[in-house]
PDB file of N, CA, C and O in Angstrom, chain B, residues numbered from 101:
ATOM      1  N   UNK B 101     -63.489 -45.993 -57.570  1.00  0.00           N
ATOM      2  CA  UNK B 101     -63.611 -44.571 -57.802  1.00  0.00           C
ATOM      3  C   UNK B 101     -64.553 -43.937 -56.766  1.00  0.00           C
ATOM      4  O   UNK B 101     -64.288 -42.845 -56.263  1.00  0.00           O
ATOM      5  N   UNK B 102     -65.634 -44.622 -56.462  1.00  0.00           N
ATOM      6  CA  UNK B 102     -66.597 -44.100 -55.489  1.00  0.00           C
ATOM      7  C   UNK B 102     -65.978 -44.075 -54.100  1.00  0.00           C
ATOM      8  O   UNK B 102     -66.137 -43.101 -53.364  1.00  0.00           O
ATOM      9  N   UNK B 103     -65.279 -45.134 -53.741  1.00  0.00           N
ATOM     10  CA  UNK B 103     -64.646 -45.210 -52.419  1.00  0.00           C
ATOM     11  C   UNK B 103     -63.621 -44.091 -52.268  1.00  0.00           C
ATOM     12  O   UNK B 103     -63.569 -43.432 -51.230  1.00  0.00           O
ATOM     13  N   UNK B 104     -62.810 -43.875 -53.294  1.00  0.00           N
ATOM     14  CA  UNK B 104     -61.801 -42.814 -53.248  1.00  0.00           C
ATOM     15  C   UNK B 104     -62.455 -41.462 -53.057  1.00  0.00           C
ATOM     16  O   UNK B 104     -61.977 -40.651 -52.263  1.00  0.00           O
ATOM     17  N   UNK B 105     -63.533 -41.205 -53.766  1.00  0.00           N
ATOM     18  CA  UNK B 105     -64.246 -39.943 -53.638  1.00  0.00           C
ATOM     19  C   UNK B 105     -64.825 -39.775 -52.230  1.00  0.00           C
ATOM     20  O   UNK B 105     -64.734 -38.700 -51.637  1.00  0.00           O
ATOM     21  N   UNK B 106     -65.413 -40.837 -51.709  1.00  0.00           N
ATOM     22  CA  UNK B 106     -65.984 -40.781 -50.362  1.00  0.00           C
ATOM     23  C   UNK B 106     -64.903 -40.537 -49.315  1.00  0.00           C
ATOM     24  O   UNK B 106     -65.085 -39.720 -48.412  1.00  0.00           O
ATOM     25  N   UNK B 107     -63.782 -41.238 -49.433  1.00  0.00           N
ATOM     26  CA  UNK B 107     -62.676 -41.060 -48.497  1.00  0.00           C
ATOM     27  C   UNK B 107     -62.170 -39.618 -48.550  1.00  0.00           C
ATOM     28  O   UNK B 107     -61.959 -38.993 -47.510  1.00  0.00           O
ATOM     29  N   UNK B 108     -61.980 -39.099 -49.744  1.00  0.00           N
ATOM     30  CA  UNK B 108     -61.519 -37.716 -49.885  1.00  0.00           C
ATOM     31  C   UNK B 108     -62.490 -36.742 -49.220  1.00  0.00           C
ATOM     32  O   UNK B 108     -62.071 -35.789 -48.563  1.00  0.00           O
ATOM     33  N   UNK B 109     -63.771 -36.983 -49.393  1.00  0.00           N
ATOM     34  CA  UNK B 109     -64.787 -36.116 -48.790  1.00  0.00           C
ATOM     35  C   UNK B 109     -64.760 -36.200 -47.260  1.00  0.00           C
ATOM     36  O   UNK B 109     -64.847 -35.176 -46.582  1.00  0.00           O
ATOM     37  N   UNK B 110     -64.642 -37.407 -46.723  1.00  0.00           N
ATOM     38  CA  UNK B 110     -64.590 -37.566 -45.268  1.00  0.00           C
ATOM     39  C   UNK B 110     -63.351 -36.899 -44.678  1.00  0.00           C
ATOM     40  O   UNK B 110     -63.435 -36.237 -43.643  1.00  0.00           O
ATOM     41  N   UNK B 111     -62.221 -37.068 -45.322  1.00  0.00           N
ATOM     42  CA  UNK B 111     -60.988 -36.422 -44.857  1.00  0.00           C
ATOM     43  C   UNK B 111     -61.136 -34.909 -44.911  1.00  0.00           C
ATOM     44  O   UNK B 111     -60.708 -34.210 -43.993  1.00  0.00           O
ATOM     45  N   UNK B 112     -61.739 -34.398 -45.979  1.00  0.00           N
ATOM     46  CA  UNK B 112     -61.959 -32.956 -46.114  1.00  0.00           C
ATOM     47  C   UNK B 112     -62.859 -32.436 -44.986  1.00  0.00           C
ATOM     48  O   UNK B 112     -62.563 -31.404 -44.384  1.00  0.00           O
ATOM     49  N   UNK B 113     -63.941 -33.140 -44.705  1.00  0.00           N
ATOM     50  CA  UNK B 113     -64.834 -32.719 -43.619  1.00  0.00           C
ATOM     51  C   UNK B 113     -64.109 -32.723 -42.274  1.00  0.00           C
ATOM     52  O   UNK B 113     -64.286 -31.816 -41.461  1.00  0.00           O
ATOM     53  N   UNK B 114     -63.308 -33.731 -42.055  1.00  0.00           N
ATOM     54  CA  UNK B 114     -62.585 -33.828 -40.787  1.00  0.00           C
ATOM     55  C   UNK B 114     -61.582 -32.689 -40.636  1.00  0.00           C
ATOM     56  O   UNK B 114     -61.487 -32.079 -39.571  1.00  0.00           O
ATOM     57  N   UNK B 115     -60.850 -32.407 -41.679  1.00  0.00           N
ATOM     58  CA  UNK B 115     -59.792 -31.394 -41.564  1.00  0.00           C
ATOM     59  C   UNK B 115     -60.312 -29.969 -41.632  1.00  0.00           C
ATOM     60  O   UNK B 115     -59.794 -29.100 -40.931  1.00  0.00           O
ATOM     61  N   UNK B 116     -61.312 -29.704 -42.447  1.00  0.00           N
ATOM     62  CA  UNK B 116     -61.778 -28.319 -42.601  1.00  0.00           C
ATOM     63  C   UNK B 116     -62.812 -27.909 -41.566  1.00  0.00           C
ATOM     64  O   UNK B 116     -62.914 -26.733 -41.217  1.00  0.00           O
ATOM     65  N   UNK B 117     -63.573 -28.867 -41.078  1.00  0.00           N
ATOM     66  CA  UNK B 117     -64.625 -28.535 -40.107  1.00  0.00           C
ATOM     67  C   UNK B 117     -64.376 -29.140 -38.740  1.00  0.00           C
ATOM     68  O   UNK B 117     -65.197 -28.999 -37.834  1.00  0.00           O
ATOM     69  N   UNK B 118     -63.245 -29.814 -38.588  1.00  0.00           N
ATOM     70  CA  UNK B 118     -62.881 -30.462 -37.333  1.00  0.00           C
ATOM     71  C   UNK B 118     -63.989 -31.394 -36.834  1.00  0.00           C
ATOM     72  O   UNK B 118     -64.293 -31.437 -35.642  1.00  0.00           O
ATOM     73  N   UNK B 119     -64.579 -32.131 -37.763  1.00  0.00           N
ATOM     74  CA  UNK B 119     -65.642 -33.060 -37.424  1.00  0.00           C
ATOM     75  C   UNK B 119     -65.057 -34.439 -37.145  1.00  0.00           C
ATOM     76  O   UNK B 119     -64.143 -34.895 -37.832  1.00  0.00           O
ATOM     77  N   UNK B 120     -65.594 -35.079 -36.139  1.00  0.00           N
ATOM     78  CA  UNK B 120     -65.259 -36.481 -35.913  1.00  0.00           C
ATOM     79  C   UNK B 120     -66.147 -37.316 -36.811  1.00  0.00           C
ATOM     80  O   UNK B 120     -67.309 -36.980 -37.040  1.00  0.00           O
ATOM     81  N   UNK B 121     -65.597 -38.401 -37.317  1.00  0.00           N
ATOM     82  CA  UNK B 121     -66.334 -39.256 -38.235  1.00  0.00           C
ATOM     83  C   UNK B 121     -66.300 -40.682 -37.707  1.00  0.00           C
ATOM     84  O   UNK B 121     -65.236 -41.197 -37.364  1.00  0.00           O
ATOM     85  N   UNK B 122     -67.449 -41.312 -37.642  1.00  0.00           N
ATOM     86  CA  UNK B 122     -67.533 -42.724 -37.299  1.00  0.00           C
ATOM     87  C   UNK B 122     -67.605 -43.483 -38.611  1.00  0.00           C
ATOM     88  O   UNK B 122     -68.579 -43.364 -39.355  1.00  0.00           O
ATOM     89  N   UNK B 123     -66.579 -44.257 -38.889  1.00  0.00           N
ATOM     90  CA  UNK B 123     -66.502 -45.018 -40.131  1.00  0.00           C
ATOM     91  C   UNK B 123     -66.562 -46.498 -39.796  1.00  0.00           C
ATOM     92  O   UNK B 123     -65.738 -47.007 -39.036  1.00  0.00           O
ATOM     93  N   UNK B 124     -67.529 -47.178 -40.362  1.00  0.00           N
ATOM     94  CA  UNK B 124     -67.636 -48.626 -40.197  1.00  0.00           C
ATOM     95  C   UNK B 124     -67.294 -49.212 -41.553  1.00  0.00           C
ATOM     96  O   UNK B 124     -68.016 -49.019 -42.531  1.00  0.00           O
ATOM     97  N   UNK B 125     -66.183 -49.930 -41.598  1.00  0.00           N
ATOM     98  CA  UNK B 125     -65.646 -50.356 -42.884  1.00  0.00           C
ATOM     99  C   UNK B 125     -65.091 -51.764 -42.798  1.00  0.00           C
ATOM    100  O   UNK B 125     -64.417 -52.113 -41.829  1.00  0.00           O
ATOM    101  N   UNK B 126     -65.372 -52.575 -43.809  1.00  0.00           N
ATOM    102  CA  UNK B 126     -64.836 -53.935 -43.858  1.00  0.00           C
ATOM    103  C   UNK B 126     -63.419 -53.974 -44.408  1.00  0.00           C
ATOM    104  O   UNK B 126     -62.689 -54.933 -44.156  1.00  0.00           O
ATOM    105  N   UNK B 127     -63.018 -52.963 -45.146  1.00  0.00           N
ATOM    106  CA  UNK B 127     -61.664 -52.902 -45.675  1.00  0.00           C
ATOM    107  C   UNK B 127     -60.760 -52.401 -44.548  1.00  0.00           C
ATOM    108  O   UNK B 127     -60.613 -51.196 -44.343  1.00  0.00           O
ATOM    109  N   UNK B 128     -60.159 -53.342 -43.824  1.00  0.00           N
ATOM    110  CA  UNK B 128     -59.392 -53.001 -42.625  1.00  0.00           C
ATOM    111  C   UNK B 128     -58.211 -52.089 -42.936  1.00  0.00           C
ATOM    112  O   UNK B 128     -57.939 -51.156 -42.181  1.00  0.00           O
ATOM    113  N   UNK B 129     -57.510 -52.343 -44.030  1.00  0.00           N
ATOM    114  CA  UNK B 129     -56.354 -51.516 -44.359  1.00  0.00           C
ATOM    115  C   UNK B 129     -56.788 -50.060 -44.601  1.00  0.00           C
ATOM    116  O   UNK B 129     -56.149 -49.133 -44.102  1.00  0.00           O
ATOM    117  N   UNK B 130     -57.842 -49.864 -45.347  1.00  0.00           N
ATOM    118  CA  UNK B 130     -58.349 -48.518 -45.604  1.00  0.00           C
ATOM    119  C   UNK B 130     -58.754 -47.848 -44.296  1.00  0.00           C
ATOM    120  O   UNK B 130     -58.381 -46.703 -44.043  1.00  0.00           O
ATOM    121  N   UNK B 131     -59.507 -48.550 -43.473  1.00  0.00           N
ATOM    122  CA  UNK B 131     -59.978 -47.975 -42.216  1.00  0.00           C
ATOM    123  C   UNK B 131     -58.815 -47.596 -41.304  1.00  0.00           C
ATOM    124  O   UNK B 131     -58.813 -46.511 -40.723  1.00  0.00           O
ATOM    125  N   UNK B 132     -57.824 -48.484 -41.176  1.00  0.00           N
ATOM    126  CA  UNK B 132     -56.697 -48.202 -40.295  1.00  0.00           C
ATOM    127  C   UNK B 132     -55.822 -47.073 -40.840  1.00  0.00           C
ATOM    128  O   UNK B 132     -55.209 -46.337 -40.067  1.00  0.00           O
ATOM    129  N   UNK B 133     -55.761 -46.932 -42.157  1.00  0.00           N
ATOM    130  CA  UNK B 133     -55.001 -45.825 -42.750  1.00  0.00           C
ATOM    131  C   UNK B 133     -55.682 -44.481 -42.509  1.00  0.00           C
ATOM    132  O   UNK B 133     -55.012 -43.453 -42.416  1.00  0.00           O
ATOM    133  N   UNK B 134     -56.999 -44.486 -42.407  1.00  0.00           N
ATOM    134  CA  UNK B 134     -57.752 -43.233 -42.258  1.00  0.00           C
ATOM    135  C   UNK B 134     -57.932 -42.787 -40.810  1.00  0.00           C
ATOM    136  O   UNK B 134     -57.985 -41.590 -40.529  1.00  0.00           O
ATOM    137  N   UNK B 135     -58.023 -43.728 -39.912  1.00  0.00           N
ATOM    138  CA  UNK B 135     -58.443 -43.433 -38.543  1.00  0.00           C
ATOM    139  C   UNK B 135     -57.280 -43.138 -37.608  1.00  0.00           C
ATOM    140  O   UNK B 135     -56.143 -43.552 -37.836  1.00  0.00           O
ATOM    141  N   UNK B 136     -57.600 -42.415 -36.561  1.00  0.00           N
ATOM    142  CA  UNK B 136     -56.654 -42.205 -35.471  1.00  0.00           C
ATOM    143  C   UNK B 136     -56.812 -43.312 -34.433  1.00  0.00           C
ATOM    144  O   UNK B 136     -55.832 -43.801 -33.870  1.00  0.00           O
ATOM    145  N   UNK B 137     -58.054 -43.694 -34.193  1.00  0.00           N
ATOM    146  CA  UNK B 137     -58.381 -44.714 -33.190  1.00  0.00           C
ATOM    147  C   UNK B 137     -59.313 -45.716 -33.858  1.00  0.00           C
ATOM    148  O   UNK B 137     -60.181 -45.331 -34.641  1.00  0.00           O
ATOM    149  N   UNK B 138     -59.137 -46.997 -33.552  1.00  0.00           N
ATOM    150  CA  UNK B 138     -59.947 -48.010 -34.223  1.00  0.00           C
ATOM    151  C   UNK B 138     -60.439 -49.057 -33.229  1.00  0.00           C
ATOM    152  O   UNK B 138     -59.857 -49.275 -32.166  1.00  0.00           O
ATOM    153  N   UNK B 139     -61.518 -49.683 -33.618  1.00  0.00           N
ATOM    154  CA  UNK B 139     -62.099 -50.799 -32.872  1.00  0.00           C
ATOM    155  C   UNK B 139     -62.199 -51.982 -33.823  1.00  0.00           C
ATOM    156  O   UNK B 139     -62.613 -51.825 -34.971  1.00  0.00           O
ATOM    157  N   UNK B 140     -61.827 -53.149 -33.356  1.00  0.00           N
ATOM    158  CA  UNK B 140     -61.956 -54.377 -34.136  1.00  0.00           C
ATOM    159  C   UNK B 140     -63.104 -55.167 -33.530  1.00  0.00           C
ATOM    160  O   UNK B 140     -63.075 -55.526 -32.353  1.00  0.00           O
ATOM    161  N   UNK B 141     -64.121 -55.434 -34.352  1.00  0.00           N
ATOM    162  CA  UNK B 141     -65.273 -56.192 -33.890  1.00  0.00           C
ATOM    163  C   UNK B 141     -65.164 -57.636 -34.350  1.00  0.00           C
ATOM    164  O   UNK B 141     -64.802 -57.912 -35.494  1.00  0.00           O
ATOM    165  N   UNK B 142     -65.478 -58.543 -33.455  1.00  0.00           N
ATOM    166  CA  UNK B 142     -65.583 -59.959 -33.788  1.00  0.00           C
ATOM    167  C   UNK B 142     -66.881 -60.470 -33.203  1.00  0.00           C
ATOM    168  O   UNK B 142     -67.107 -60.376 -31.997  1.00  0.00           O
ATOM    169  N   UNK B 143     -67.714 -60.999 -34.039  1.00  0.00           N
ATOM    170  CA  UNK B 143     -69.027 -61.508 -33.630  1.00  0.00           C
ATOM    171  C   UNK B 143     -69.832 -60.447 -32.885  1.00  0.00           C
ATOM    172  O   UNK B 143     -70.525 -60.743 -31.911  1.00  0.00           O
ATOM    173  N   UNK B 144     -69.729 -59.215 -33.358  1.00  0.00           N
ATOM    174  CA  UNK B 144     -70.508 -58.123 -32.787  1.00  0.00           C
ATOM    175  C   UNK B 144     -69.980 -57.542 -31.489  1.00  0.00           C
ATOM    176  O   UNK B 144     -70.636 -56.695 -30.882  1.00  0.00           O
ATOM    177  N   UNK B 145     -68.824 -57.976 -31.057  1.00  0.00           N
ATOM    178  CA  UNK B 145     -68.223 -57.480 -29.807  1.00  0.00           C
ATOM    179  C   UNK B 145     -66.861 -56.868 -30.093  1.00  0.00           C
ATOM    180  O   UNK B 145     -66.174 -57.269 -31.032  1.00  0.00           O
ATOM    181  N   UNK B 146     -66.479 -55.897 -29.281  1.00  0.00           N
ATOM    182  CA  UNK B 146     -65.174 -55.270 -29.434  1.00  0.00           C
ATOM    183  C   UNK B 146     -64.105 -56.243 -28.963  1.00  0.00           C
ATOM    184  O   UNK B 146     -64.051 -56.602 -27.787  1.00  0.00           O
ATOM    185  N   UNK B 147     -63.255 -56.665 -29.895  1.00  0.00           N
ATOM    186  CA  UNK B 147     -62.177 -57.599 -29.571  1.00  0.00           C
ATOM    187  C   UNK B 147     -60.882 -56.852 -29.264  1.00  0.00           C
ATOM    188  O   UNK B 147     -60.115 -57.263 -28.394  1.00  0.00           O
ATOM    189  N   UNK B 148     -60.644 -55.772 -29.970  1.00  0.00           N
ATOM    190  CA  UNK B 148     -59.443 -54.948 -29.786  1.00  0.00           C
ATOM    191  C   UNK B 148     -59.815 -53.503 -30.018  1.00  0.00           C
ATOM    192  O   UNK B 148     -60.759 -53.197 -30.747  1.00  0.00           O
ATOM    193  N   UNK B 149     -59.059 -52.614 -29.387  1.00  0.00           N
ATOM    194  CA  UNK B 149     -59.233 -51.187 -29.646  1.00  0.00           C
ATOM    195  C   UNK B 149     -57.933 -50.484 -29.333  1.00  0.00           C
ATOM    196  O   UNK B 149     -57.124 -50.970 -28.543  1.00  0.00           O
ATOM    197  N   UNK B 150     -57.738 -49.345 -29.953  1.00  0.00           N
ATOM    198  CA  UNK B 150     -56.542 -48.571 -29.687  1.00  0.00           C
ATOM    199  C   UNK B 150     -56.168 -47.699 -30.860  1.00  0.00           C
ATOM    200  O   UNK B 150     -56.914 -47.605 -31.834  1.00  0.00           O
ATOM    201  N   UNK B 151     -55.005 -47.054 -30.773  1.00  0.00           N
ATOM    202  CA  UNK B 151     -54.542 -46.228 -31.887  1.00  0.00           C
ATOM    203  C   UNK B 151     -54.420 -47.077 -33.157  1.00  0.00           C
ATOM    204  O   UNK B 151     -53.897 -48.191 -33.115  1.00  0.00           O
ATOM    205  N   UNK B 152     -54.895 -46.553 -34.265  1.00  0.00           N
ATOM    206  CA  UNK B 152     -54.928 -47.316 -35.511  1.00  0.00           C
ATOM    207  C   UNK B 152     -53.546 -47.793 -35.932  1.00  0.00           C
ATOM    208  O   UNK B 152     -53.407 -48.913 -36.423  1.00  0.00           O
ATOM    209  N   UNK B 153     -52.525 -46.970 -35.750  1.00  0.00           N
ATOM    210  CA  UNK B 153     -51.173 -47.367 -36.126  1.00  0.00           C
ATOM    211  C   UNK B 153     -50.676 -48.573 -35.359  1.00  0.00           C
ATOM    212  O   UNK B 153     -49.978 -49.425 -35.908  1.00  0.00           O
ATOM    213  N   UNK B 154     -51.035 -48.643 -34.098  1.00  0.00           N
ATOM    214  CA  UNK B 154     -50.636 -49.786 -33.276  1.00  0.00           C
ATOM    215  C   UNK B 154     -51.427 -51.028 -33.679  1.00  0.00           C
ATOM    216  O   UNK B 154     -50.859 -52.114 -33.792  1.00  0.00           O
ATOM    217  N   UNK B 155     -52.724 -50.875 -33.894  1.00  0.00           N
ATOM    218  CA  UNK B 155     -53.531 -52.015 -34.322  1.00  0.00           C
ATOM    219  C   UNK B 155     -53.078 -52.541 -35.684  1.00  0.00           C
ATOM    220  O   UNK B 155     -53.130 -53.747 -35.925  1.00  0.00           O
ATOM    221  N   UNK B 156     -52.638 -51.662 -36.566  1.00  0.00           N
ATOM    222  CA  UNK B 156     -52.186 -52.088 -37.889  1.00  0.00           C
ATOM    223  C   UNK B 156     -50.947 -52.971 -37.804  1.00  0.00           C
ATOM    224  O   UNK B 156     -50.680 -53.754 -38.716  1.00  0.00           O
ATOM    225  N   UNK B 157     -50.188 -52.849 -36.714  1.00  0.00           N
ATOM    226  CA  UNK B 157     -48.989 -53.675 -36.531  1.00  0.00           C
ATOM    227  C   UNK B 157     -49.224 -54.859 -35.587  1.00  0.00           C
ATOM    228  O   UNK B 157     -48.324 -55.676 -35.389  1.00  0.00           O
ATOM    229  N   UNK B 158     -50.407 -54.958 -35.012  1.00  0.00           N
ATOM    230  CA  UNK B 158     -50.721 -56.053 -34.097  1.00  0.00           C
ATOM    231  C   UNK B 158     -50.794 -57.356 -34.894  1.00  0.00           C
ATOM    232  O   UNK B 158     -51.529 -57.427 -35.879  1.00  0.00           O
ATOM    233  N   UNK B 159     -50.050 -58.386 -34.489  1.00  0.00           N
ATOM    234  CA  UNK B 159     -50.046 -59.646 -35.236  1.00  0.00           C
ATOM    235  C   UNK B 159     -51.429 -60.271 -35.409  1.00  0.00           C
ATOM    236  O   UNK B 159     -51.699 -60.912 -36.425  1.00  0.00           O
ATOM    237  N   UNK B 160     -52.303 -60.089 -34.424  1.00  0.00           N
ATOM    238  CA  UNK B 160     -53.651 -60.662 -34.532  1.00  0.00           C
ATOM    239  C   UNK B 160     -54.442 -59.970 -35.635  1.00  0.00           C
ATOM    240  O   UNK B 160     -55.154 -60.623 -36.398  1.00  0.00           O
ATOM    241  N   UNK B 161     -54.318 -58.661 -35.719  1.00  0.00           N
ATOM    242  CA  UNK B 161     -55.022 -57.895 -36.750  1.00  0.00           C
ATOM    243  C   UNK B 161     -54.408 -58.203 -38.111  1.00  0.00           C
ATOM    244  O   UNK B 161     -55.124 -58.415 -39.090  1.00  0.00           O
ATOM    245  N   UNK B 162     -53.087 -58.225 -38.167  1.00  0.00           N
ATOM    246  CA  UNK B 162     -52.403 -58.524 -39.421  1.00  0.00           C
ATOM    247  C   UNK B 162     -52.825 -59.884 -39.965  1.00  0.00           C
ATOM    248  O   UNK B 162     -53.138 -60.015 -41.148  1.00  0.00           O
ATOM    249  N   UNK B 163     -52.833 -60.888 -39.105  1.00  0.00           N
ATOM    250  CA  UNK B 163     -53.184 -62.249 -39.540  1.00  0.00           C
ATOM    251  C   UNK B 163     -54.643 -62.357 -39.978  1.00  0.00           C
ATOM    252  O   UNK B 163     -54.943 -62.981 -40.996  1.00  0.00           O
ATOM    253  N   UNK B 164     -55.531 -61.762 -39.227  1.00  0.00           N
ATOM    254  CA  UNK B 164     -56.958 -61.939 -39.485  1.00  0.00           C
ATOM    255  C   UNK B 164     -57.513 -61.021 -40.563  1.00  0.00           C
ATOM    256  O   UNK B 164     -58.430 -61.404 -41.288  1.00  0.00           O
ATOM    257  N   UNK B 165     -56.964 -59.801 -40.679  1.00  0.00           N
ATOM    258  CA  UNK B 165     -57.607 -58.810 -41.530  1.00  0.00           C
ATOM    259  C   UNK B 165     -56.712 -58.186 -42.594  1.00  0.00           C
ATOM    260  O   UNK B 165     -57.221 -57.577 -43.535  1.00  0.00           O
ATOM    261  N   UNK B 166     -55.396 -58.320 -42.471  1.00  0.00           N
ATOM    262  CA  UNK B 166     -54.506 -57.623 -43.395  1.00  0.00           C
ATOM    263  C   UNK B 166     -53.663 -58.570 -44.245  1.00  0.00           C
ATOM    264  O   UNK B 166     -52.707 -58.142 -44.891  1.00  0.00           O
ATOM    265  N   UNK B 167     -54.011 -59.839 -44.246  1.00  0.00           N
ATOM    266  CA  UNK B 167     -53.346 -60.799 -45.110  1.00  0.00           C
ATOM    267  C   UNK B 167     -51.965 -61.219 -44.664  1.00  0.00           C
ATOM    268  O   UNK B 167     -51.195 -61.760 -45.458  1.00  0.00           O
ATOM    269  N   UNK B 168     -51.637 -60.980 -43.403  1.00  0.00           N
ATOM    270  CA  UNK B 168     -50.335 -61.363 -42.890  1.00  0.00           C
ATOM    271  C   UNK B 168     -50.383 -62.716 -42.212  1.00  0.00           C
ATOM    272  O   UNK B 168     -51.352 -63.464 -42.350  1.00  0.00           O
ATOM    273  N   UNK B 169     -49.354 -63.013 -41.498  1.00  0.00           N
ATOM    274  CA  UNK B 169     -49.312 -64.258 -40.740  1.00  0.00           C
ATOM    275  C   UNK B 169     -48.626 -63.979 -39.406  1.00  0.00           C
ATOM    276  O   UNK B 169     -47.867 -63.020 -39.266  1.00  0.00           O
ATOM    277  N   UNK B 170     -48.905 -64.821 -38.454  1.00  0.00           N
ATOM    278  CA  UNK B 170     -48.349 -64.685 -37.112  1.00  0.00           C
ATOM    279  C   UNK B 170     -47.393 -65.837 -36.875  1.00  0.00           C
ATOM    280  O   UNK B 170     -47.727 -66.992 -37.139  1.00  0.00           O
ATOM    281  N   UNK B 171     -46.207 -65.528 -36.377  1.00  0.00           N
ATOM    282  CA  UNK B 171     -45.280 -66.576 -36.013  1.00  0.00           C
ATOM    283  C   UNK B 171     -45.640 -67.061 -34.611  1.00  0.00           C
ATOM    284  O   UNK B 171     -45.738 -66.269 -33.674  1.00  0.00           O
ATOM    285  N   UNK B 172     -45.833 -68.356 -34.482  1.00  0.00           N
ATOM    286  CA  UNK B 172     -46.187 -68.933 -33.192  1.00  0.00           C
ATOM    287  C   UNK B 172     -44.924 -69.533 -32.588  1.00  0.00           C
ATOM    288  O   UNK B 172     -44.241 -70.343 -33.215  1.00  0.00           O
ATOM    289  N   UNK B 173     -44.627 -69.119 -31.358  1.00  0.00           N
ATOM    290  CA  UNK B 173     -43.466 -69.668 -30.679  1.00  0.00           C
ATOM    291  C   UNK B 173     -43.923 -70.715 -29.687  1.00  0.00           C
ATOM    292  O   UNK B 173     -44.938 -70.526 -29.016  1.00  0.00           O
ATOM    293  N   UNK B 174     -43.181 -71.837 -29.578  1.00  0.00           N
ATOM    294  CA  UNK B 174     -43.593 -72.910 -28.657  1.00  0.00           C
ATOM    295  C   UNK B 174     -43.484 -72.509 -27.201  1.00  0.00           C
ATOM    296  O   UNK B 174     -43.796 -73.307 -26.317  1.00  0.00           O
TER     297      UNK B 174
END
């Protein structure tokens, strides 16, 4: 309930005041659904970055953070 309220508030601030928001979130699906651009950190370093929609479909992100799996070809 708190997360939903916070997300609604951040979206409202972004849309009504045209504010950019820096969101640091462990829930990758939530973060990628909210953001236009995202950064994936691994061990404190930027491992991937780009449009959130593209990162959400990246097999590496899916496997590591979104509960998916990657097909490995020989």
